[in-house]
C-alpha positions in Angstrom: -12.4 6.5 19.5 -14.2 3.9 17.4 -15.9 6.7 15.5 -12.6 8.1 14.4 -10.5 4.9 13.9 -12.9 3.2 11.5 -13.2 6.1 9.0 -9.3 6.4 9.2 -8.9 2.7 8.3 -11.4 3.0 5.4 -9.6 6.1 4.2 -6.2 4.3 4.2 -7.7 1.3 2.5 -9.1 3.5 -0.3 -5.8 5.3 -0.5 -3.9 2.0 -1.0 -6.5 0.9 -3.5 -6.2 4.2 -5.4 -2.5 3.9 -5.6 -2.9 0.7 -7.6 -6.1 1.6 -9.4 -4.4 1.8 -12.8 -1.8 -0.9 -12.2 -2.3 -3.0 -15.3 -4.6 -0.4 -16.8 -2.2 2.1 -18.2 -3.2 2.1 -21.9 -6.9 1.7 -21.2 -7.8 3.2 -17.8 -10.9 1.8 -16.2 -12.7 5.1 -16.5 -12.0 5.3 -20.2 -13.5 1.8 -20.7 -16.6 2.9 -18.6 -16.9 6.0 -20.7 -16.8 4.2 -24.0 -19.4 1.6 -22.8 -21.7 4.4 -21.8 -21.3 6.0 -25.2 -22.0 2.7 -26.9 -25.1 2.1 -24.9 -26.3 5.6 -25.9 -25.4 4.8 -29.5 -23.4 8.0 -29.6 -21.0 8.7 -32.4 -18.3 8.3 -33.4 -18.1 5.6 -30.7 -21.0 3.5 -31.9 -19.8 3.1 -35.4 -16.3 2.4 -34.2 -17.6 -0.2 -31.9 -19.5 -1.9 -34.7 -16.3 -1.9 -36.7 -14.4 -3.4 -33.8 -17.0 -6.2 -33.4 -16.8 -6.9 -37.2 -13.1 -7.5 -36.8 -13.6 -9.5 -33.6 -16.2 -11.8 -35.3 -13.9 -12.4 -38.2 -11.1 -13.5 -35.8 -13.2 -16.1 -34.1 -12.2 -18.8 -36.5 -8.6 -17.7 -36.9 -5.7 -20.0 -35.7 -2.6 -18.8 -33.8 0.8 -18.6 -35.5 3.2 -18.6 -32.5 6.8 -19.2 -33.2 9.5 -20.7 -30.9 12.1 -18.4 -32.5 10.7 -15.1 -33.7 13.4 -14.6 -36.4 13.1 -11.5 -38.5 15.9 -10.4 -40.8 16.6 -6.7 -41.6 14.0 -5.1 -43.7 16.5 -3.5 -46.1 18.4 -6.8 -46.4 15.6 -9.2 -47.0 12.3 -7.2 -47.2 10.0 -10.1 -48.3 11.3 -12.5 -45.6 11.1 -9.7 -43.0 7.4 -9.1 -43.9 6.5 -12.8 -44.0 8.1 -13.6 -40.6 6.7 -10.5 -39.0 3.1 -11.4 -39.9 3.0 -14.3 -37.4 3.2 -12.0 -34.5 1.4 -9.0 -36.0 -1.7 -11.0 -36.9 -1.8 -12.8 -33.5 -1.1 -9.7 -31.5 -3.9 -7.7 -33.2 -6.3 -10.6 -32.9 -5.6 -10.8 -29.2 -6.0 -7.1 -28.6 -9.1 -6.7 -30.8 -10.7 -9.7 -29.1 -9.9 -8.5 -25.6 -11.3 -5.1 -26.3 -14.4 -6.6 -27.8 -14.8 -8.7 -24.6 -14.4 -5.7 -22.3 -17.0 -3.6 -24.2 -19.5 -6.3 -25.0 -19.2 -8.7 -22.1 -19.4 -11.7 -24.5 -17.1 -14.4 -23.2 -16.3 -15.9 -26.6 -14.2 -12.8 -27.4 -12.3 -13.0 -24.1 -11.7 -16.7 -24.6 -10.2 -15.9 -28.1 -8.0 -13.3 -26.7 -6.7 -15.7 -24.0 -6.1 -18.3 -26.8 -3.6 -16.1 -28.6 -2.0 -14.8 -25.4 -1.5 -18.4 -24.2 -0.1 -19.5 -27.5 2.7 -17.0 -27.5 3.6 -17.4 -23.8 3.8 -21.2 -24.1 5.5 -21.4 -27.5 7.8 -18.4 -28.0 11.2 -18.6 -26.3 13.2 -15.9 -28.1 13.6 -13.4 -31.0 16.6 -13.4 -33.4 18.2 -11.8 -36.5 18.6 -8.1 -37.0 15.0 -6.9 -36.8 13.6 -9.6 -34.5 14.1 -7.4 -31.4 12.4 -4.3 -33.1 9.4 -6.1 -34.5 8.9 -8.0 -31.2 8.8 -4.5 -29.6 6.4 -2.7 -31.9 4.1 -5.7 -32.8 4.2 -7.5 -29.5 2.9 -4.4 -27.8 -0.6 -5.4 -28.8 -0.2 -8.7 -26.8 0.6 -6.7 -23.7 -2.4 -4.3 -24.2 -4.6 -7.4 -24.7 -3.2 -8.9 -21.5 -3.9 -5.6 -19.6 -7.5 -5.9 -20.7 -7.8 -9.5 -19.6 -5.7 -9.6 -16.5 -8.5 -8.8 -14.0 -11.0 -11.1 -15.6 -12.1 -14.6 -14.5 -11.9 -16.0 -18.0 -8.0 -16.1 -18.0 -7.0 -18.6 -15.4 -4.3 -17.7 -12.9 -1.7 -20.2 -14.2 -1.9 -18.8 -17.7 -1.7 -15.3 -16.4 1.5 -16.2 -14.5 2.9 -17.9 -17.6 2.3 -14.8 -19.7 4.0 -12.6 -17.1 7.0 -15.0 -17.2 7.1 -14.7 -21.0 6.9 -10.9 -20.7 9.8 -10.8 -18.3 12.0 -13.3 -20.1 11.3 -12.4 -23.7 9.3 -9.2 -24.4 10.8 -7.0 -21.6 14.3 -8.2 -22.6 13.6 -7.1 -26.2 12.2 -3.6 -25.4 14.9 -2.9 -22.8 17.6 -3.8 -25.3 16.5 -1.1 -27.8 15.2 1.6 -25.5 18.7 3.3 -25.4 18.9 3.7 -29.2 18.9 7.2 -30.8 16.0 6.8 -33.3 12.5 5.3 -33.3 13.9 2.0 -32.0 14.2 3.7 -28.6 10.7 5.1 -28.8 9.2 1.6 -29.4 11.5 0.2 -26.7 10.3 2.7 -24.1 6.7 2.3 -25.0 7.0 -1.5 -24.8 9.0 -1.3 -21.6 6.3 0.9 -19.9 3.7 -1.6 -20.9 5.7 -4.4 -19.4 6.5 -2.5 -16.3 2.8 -1.7 -15.8 1.8 -5.4 -16.3 4.5 -6.6 -13.9 3.8 -3.7 -11.5 7.5 -2.7 -11.6 7.7 0.9 -10.4 11.5 1.1 -10.8 11.2 0.3 -14.5 8.5 2.9 -14.9 10.8 5.5 -13.4 13.7 4.4 -15.5 11.7 4.8 -18.7 10.4 8.2 -17.6 14.1 9.2 -17.0 15.1 8.0 -20.5 12.2 9.9 -22.2 13.2 13.1 -20.5 16.9 12.6 -21.2 16.7 13.0 -24.9 13.2 14.3 -25.8 14.6 17.6 -27.1 17.5 15.9 -28.8 15.0 13.9 -30.8 12.8 17.0 -31.5 14.4 20.1 -32.9 13.2 23.6 -32.2 11.3 23.8 -35.5 9.6 20.4 -34.8 11.6 18.2 -37.2 13.1 15.0 -35.9 16.8 14.8 -36.9 17.1 11.0 -36.8 13.9 10.4 -38.8 13.7 13.1 -41.5 16.9 12.0 -43.2 15.5 8.6 -44.1 15.1 9.4 -47.8 11.6 9.3 -49.2 10.4 7.7 -45.9 11.2 10.7 -43.8 7.6 11.6 -43.0 6.7 8.0 -42.4 9.6 7.6 -39.9 8.6 10.8 -38.2 5.2 9.4 -37.7 6.7 6.0 -36.7 8.7 7.7 -33.9 5.9 10.0 -32.7 3.3 7.2 -32.4 5.2 5.2 -29.7 6.6 8.5 -28.1 3.1 9.9 -27.6 1.7 6.5 -26.5 4.6 6.3 -23.9 3.6 9.7 -22.6 0.0 8.5 -22.3 1.2 5.6 -20.2 3.4 7.8 -18.0 0.4 10.1 -17.4 -1.7 7.2 -16.3 1.0 5.5 -14.2 2.5 8.5 -12.5 0.2 11.5 -13.2 3.1 13.4 -14.8 2.2 15.2 -18.0 5.0 15.0 -20.6 2.7 16.2 -23.4 3.2 19.8 -22.3 7.0 19.7 -21.9 8.8 22.4 -23.7 12.5 23.4 -24.2 13.8 26.2 -26.3 10.5 26.3 -28.1 10.7 22.5 -28.9 7.8 20.3 -27.9 5.9 17.1 -28.8 3.1 19.3 -30.1 5.5 21.1 -32.4 6.8 17.8 -33.8 3.2 16.6 -34.4 2.4 19.9 -36.2 5.5 19.6 -38.3 4.6 16.1 -39.5 1.0 17.1 -40.0 1.9 20.2 -42.1 4.3 18.4 -44.4 2.0 15.5 -44.8 -0.5 17.9 -46.3 2.2 19.9 -48.2 4.7 17.3 -49.3 6.1 19.6 -52.1 7.6 21.8 -49.3 9.4 18.9 -47.6 13.0 19.9 -47.9 14.5 16.5 -46.9 13.4 14.6 -50.1 11.7 15.6 -53.3 9.1 12.7 -53.3 8.2 11.7 -49.8 6.0 8.8 -49.2 2.7 9.6 -47.6 0.0 7.8 -45.6 -3.7 7.7 -46.3 -6.8 8.6 -44.3 -7.3 4.9 -43.8 -3.8 4.2 -42.4 -1.4 6.7 -40.9 -1.1 9.5 -39.7 -4.9 9.7 -39.0 -4.7 7.2 -36.2 -2.1 9.3 -34.4 -3.8 12.6 -35.1 -7.1 11.3 -33.9 -5.6 10.3 -30.6 -3.7 13.6 -30.2 -6.8 15.6 -31.0 -8.0 14.4 -27.6 -4.8 15.4 -25.9 -4.4 18.8 -27.4 -8.0 19.7 -28.3 -6.7 20.7 -31.7 -9.6 21.5 -34.1 -7.3 21.2 -37.2 -6.5 17.6 -36.3 -10.1 16.8 -35.7 -11.2 18.4 -38.9 -8.6 16.4 -40.8 -9.6 13.0 -39.5 -13.4 13.4 -39.0 -14.5 12.5 -42.5 -12.6 9.2 -42.4 -13.7 7.9 -39.0 -13.8 5.4 -37.5 -10.1 4.7 -37.5 -8.7 1.3 -36.7 -5.0 0.5 -37.4 -4.9 -3.3 -37.6 -1.4 -4.1 -38.8 2.3 -3.8 -38.4 2.8 -1.8 -35.3 0.4 -1.1 -32.4 0.3 2.1 -30.4 -2.8 4.0 -31.5 -4.9 1.1 -32.9 -8.4 2.2 -31.8 -8.2 6.0 -31.5 -11.8 6.7 -32.5 -13.3 4.1 -30.2 -11.0 4.6 -27.2 -10.4 8.4 -26.9 -7.5 9.7 -24.8 -8.1 12.7 -22.5 -6.1 14.6 -19.9 -9.3 16.0 -18.5 -10.8 12.8 -17.4 -14.0 11.1 -18.7 -17.4 12.5 -18.0 -19.4 9.5 -16.6 -22.4 11.7 -15.5 -25.5 12.3 -17.6 -24.7 16.0 -17.9 -24.8 17.2 -21.5 -25.0 13.7 -22.8 -28.7 13.3 -23.6 -28.5 15.5 -26.7 -24.7 15.1 -27.1 -24.4 18.9 -27.1 -20.6 18.7 -27.2 -20.3 16.2 -30.1 -19.3 19.0 -32.6 -18.1 21.6 -30.1 -14.5 21.6 -31.4 -15.4 21.1 -35.1 -17.9 24.0 -35.0 -15.1 26.4 -34.2 -13.6 25.9 -37.6 -16.9 26.3 -39.6 -17.0 29.5 -41.7 -20.0 30.7 -43.8 -21.4 27.3 -44.7 -23.8 27.1 -47.6 -25.9 24.4 -45.9 -26.0 22.5 -42.6 -27.4 18.9 -42.8 -29.1 18.2 -39.5 -29.9 14.5 -38.8 -29.0 11.2 -37.4 -26.7 8.3 -38.4 -28.0 8.6 -42.0 -26.6 12.1 -42.2 -23.5 11.2 -40.3 -22.8 8.2 -42.6 -23.5 10.4 -45.6 -20.8 12.8 -44.6 -18.4 10.0 -43.8 -19.0 8.1 -47.0 -19.0 11.0 -49.4 -17.0 13.8 -47.7 -16.2 15.4 -51.1 -19.9 16.1 -51.7 -20.0 18.1 -48.5 -16.7 20.0 -48.8 -16.9 20.8 -52.5 -20.4 22.3 -52.0 -19.8 24.1 -48.8 -22.1 21.7 -46.9 -21.5 20.7 -43.3 -22.9 17.5 -41.8 -24.3 17.6 -38.3 -25.8 14.1 -37.9 -25.5 12.1 -34.7 -26.2 8.4 -34.7 -29.2 7.2 -32.8 -30.7 10.6 -32.2 -34.4 11.4 -32.2 -35.9 14.7 -33.2 -36.1 16.0 -29.6 -32.4 15.7 -29.3 -31.8 17.4 -32.6 -34.1 20.3 -31.5 -32.1 20.6 -28.2 -28.8 21.1 -30.0 -30.2 23.0 -33.0 -28.8 26.3 -31.7 -25.2 25.1 -31.3 -25.1 23.0 -34.4 -27.2 25.1 -36.8 -28.2 28.6 -35.7 -24.8 29.6 -34.3 -23.1 28.5 -37.5 -25.2 30.9 -39.6 -25.7 28.8 -42.7 -27.7 30.0 -45.7 -29.7 26.8 -45.6 -30.5 23.9 -43.2 -31.6 20.5 -44.5 -33.5 18.5 -42.0 -33.5 14.7 -42.5 -35.0 13.2 -39.2 -37.6 11.1 -37.6 -36.8 7.4 -38.3 -35.2 6.9 -34.9 -38.4 8.3 -33.2 -40.4 5.7 -35.1 -37.8 3.1 -34.0 -38.5 4.2 -30.4 -34.9 5.0 -29.6 -36.3 7.2 -26.8 -39.5 5.3 -26.2 -42.7 5.7 -28.2 -43.6 9.1 -29.7 -46.6 9.8 -32.0 -46.0 10.9 -35.5 -47.7 14.2 -34.7 -45.1 15.0 -32.0 -42.3 13.8 -34.2 -43.5 16.2 -36.9 -43.9 19.0 -34.3 -40.2 18.8 -33.4 -39.2 19.1 -37.1 -41.6 22.0 -37.5 -40.0 23.7 -34.5 -36.5 23.3 -36.1 -37.8 24.8 -39.3 -39.4 27.8 -37.5 -36.3 28.4 -35.5 -34.2 28.5 -38.6 -36.6 30.8 -40.5 -36.7 33.2 -37.5 -32.9 33.4 -37.7 -32.9 34.2 -41.4 -31.9 30.6 -42.5 -33.7 29.0 -45.4 -35.1 25.5 -44.8 -35.3 22.2 -46.8 -37.4 19.4 -45.2 -36.6 15.9 -46.3 -38.9 12.9 -46.2 -38.0 10.1 -43.8 -36.3 7.3 -45.8 -38.3 4.1 -46.3 -37.9 1.2 -43.9 -39.9 -1.9 -43.0 -37.9 -3.1 -40.0 -35.4 -1.8 -37.5 -32.8 -4.5 -36.8 -32.0 -3.0 -33.4 -35.7 -2.8 -32.4 -37.6 -5.5 -34.4 -40.7 -5.2 -32.1 -41.7 -1.9 -33.6 -45.1 -2.4 -35.3 -45.6 -1.2 -38.9 -42.7 1.2 -39.3 -43.3 1.5 -43.0 -46.8 2.8 -42.4 -45.7 5.2 -39.7 -43.1 6.6 -42.0 -45.6 7.2 -44.7 -48.0 8.9 -42.2 -45.1 11.1 -40.9 -44.1 12.1 -44.4 -47.6 13.2 -45.3 -47.5 15.6 -42.3 -44.1 16.9 -43.3 -45.1 17.4 -46.9 -48.4 19.2 -46.0 -46.5 21.5 -43.6 -43.8 22.3 -46.2 -46.4 23.1 -48.9 -48.3 25.4 -46.5 -45.2 27.3 -45.5 -43.6 27.3 -48.9 -40.6 25.2 -47.8 -39.0 22.9 -50.3 -39.8 19.2 -49.6 -37.4 16.6 -50.9 -39.2 13.3 -51.3 -36.5 10.7 -51.0 -39.1 8.2 -49.9 -41.0 8.1 -53.2 -37.8 7.9 -55.2 -36.1 5.1 -53.2 -38.9 2.8 -51.9 -39.5 -0.8 -53.1 -42.8 -2.6 -53.4 -43.1 -3.1 -49.6 -42.3 0.6 -48.9 -38.8 -0.4 -47.7 -35.3 0.6 -48.7 -34.2 -1.9 -51.4 -30.8 -3.7 -51.2 -29.4 -1.7 -54.1 -29.6 1.3 -51.8 -29.0 -0.2 -48.3 -27.5 -3.3 -46.7 -29.6 -3.1 -43.5 -32.8 -1.6 -44.8 -32.3 1.7 -43.0 -28.9 3.2 -43.8 -28.0 4.0 -47.4 -24.9 2.6 -49.1 -22.7 4.8 -51.2 -25.0 4.0 -54.1 -27.9 5.2 -52.1 -26.3 8.5 -51.2 -25.2 8.9 -54.8 -28.9 8.8 -55.7 -29.8 11.3 -53.0 -27.1 13.9 -53.7 -28.3 15.5 -57.0 -31.8 15.7 -55.6 -30.9 17.6 -52.5 -28.3 19.8 -54.3 -30.9 20.8 -56.8 -33.3 21.8 -54.0 -30.6 23.9 -52.2 -29.4 25.6 -55.5 -33.0 26.5 -56.4 -33.6 27.9 -53.0 -30.5 30.1 -53.2 -31.2 31.6 -56.6 
C-alpha cells in the first residue's frame, strides 16, 4: 500500500504545482527565461547582442529617480497634445525603467538591477492613488503594463519584501485593474489595451475568473475588429495614422493572446472566421507598411521605422507564425527594444515567443545549426555568403545595404569558433549555392571561446571550409583575422596579437598555394601594437561603422575580380 500511496501523493503535488506553474509568469514563462539565459551563456545571437543592449539600458537607469504621481492626469491627445505627452512621460519612463531593470536582474542575477526595479514599483504603489482626465485611463493601461510585467519578474524573488509585494498588488486591484477593466469593453484599440492589461492584472492577482472574462471578451469581437481581408475597420479610418493605429491595436491584441496561451493553453493565434484571422490582419498591416502608396484609406499614411514600430511586433510574431518574410524584414535591424510610450512587445529579440516550447537541451545548440534555418528558405542565388562570427553578424546589421545591394548574405554567429562554422557550413553555405564564400574567422578560437586550440588547427578548419566550397563549385575568398591585442571577455589569453599574426601567415600561405584570393584586412587596419585602433573599433575587436566602411571596398573588389 505504501508503495502506491507515496507515488500518488507526489503525482498530485506535482499536478497542483503544475497548475500554478505560470501563475505570475504569463508574459515571461519560466522556460522562456531559462532558454534566454542559456543562449546568453553560449553567446548565441541574436540573444547575446540584445542582452548587451538591455544591460546598457539597465546601467543607464541605475542613477535615475522615480516620477510617481498621486494623480495621473492626462488630457486628451488631440485636445492638448503637449500636456498629454509631458504628463504621460512620468509613468512611461518609470514603467520601462522597472521592466528593464527587472529583466536585467532575472537574466544577470545582479541584485542592484532587481533593487532598482523594486524602487520604481514601490514608488508607484505607495504614491499613485488615481488616474484622471480623458486619456488618463488609456495611458495608465498601455504604459502601466510595463510595471506589471516588472512585478511578474520580481514577484518570486527575495529582493522584494512581502509587505511591498502586497502593497503593489493592492495598487493593481485599486488603480490599474480598475483602469483596464473600464476600457476593455470599447470598440477600438482602447479595448485591446484594456484586455491585455486586465490579463496581466488577473495573472498577478491569480484571478481565474478575470482571465476567463477577458478570454470571452476577446472571442466576442475578434472578427468584428478584423475584416475578412485583414483590415481593422475601427483603426484604418484614423486619417494618416491608420497604419499606426492598426499596429497599435494588434500589439496588445497579440500580446493578450500570448498571455491567454500561457495562462490557459488555448491558442487564439490560429482562430479563423470567414477567412479572417489575426495573421491576416498582421499581413495586411505588414504589406501596406511596405507599400504605402497602395493604402486606400489615406494618401499619405504615417509609417514607422525599423528602430521603432512595427518591427517589434513583427519580430515577436515571427516566433509565433514562423513567417520567413517577417524575419527577413526585421533581421537587419536587430536587436529590437521598444523603450517608450506603450509596452507590449518591448524586448522581442531578447525574449522570443514560441508556441512550440523552448529547447533547453544541448541538441543542435553547439553549432547553432538552426540560427538561419528560416532565413535560408528565402535566399535565392546569392552572389556571396559571408561566413563568420560576431564581426560578420555585426557587419550585416550595421551596413545591411552593402549586403542587399550587392547580393551578399551574412551568415555570422556571435561567439563562434571555426569548428562550429565548419559544422554548419553545409546548411549556411553549400545548400545556398552562392557563387562565392568569404571566410572571416579565427579570432574566437584564439580567444579560447571553446578552450585552447592551436593556430594550426584553427587554420585547418578554415582550409576545410575552403575545400568543401571548392568541391561544390563555389569560389573562395579567405580573409585575414582582424588585429586585436586583448579580448575583454577573456583577458587572460596570452599574446593574442602574436597568435593572430601567426594564424594569418598560415592562411596567406595556403591561399597563395591554392590560388585563392586573400584579403589582408590586418595589414590595412592594424596600429603600432598590432591592435585595432579606436578609429575602427570601440572594443578593440569588433569594427565600428567606420571600420566596416574601410573593409567594404576591399572585399567587394576581391569578389568582383574573382567573378570576372
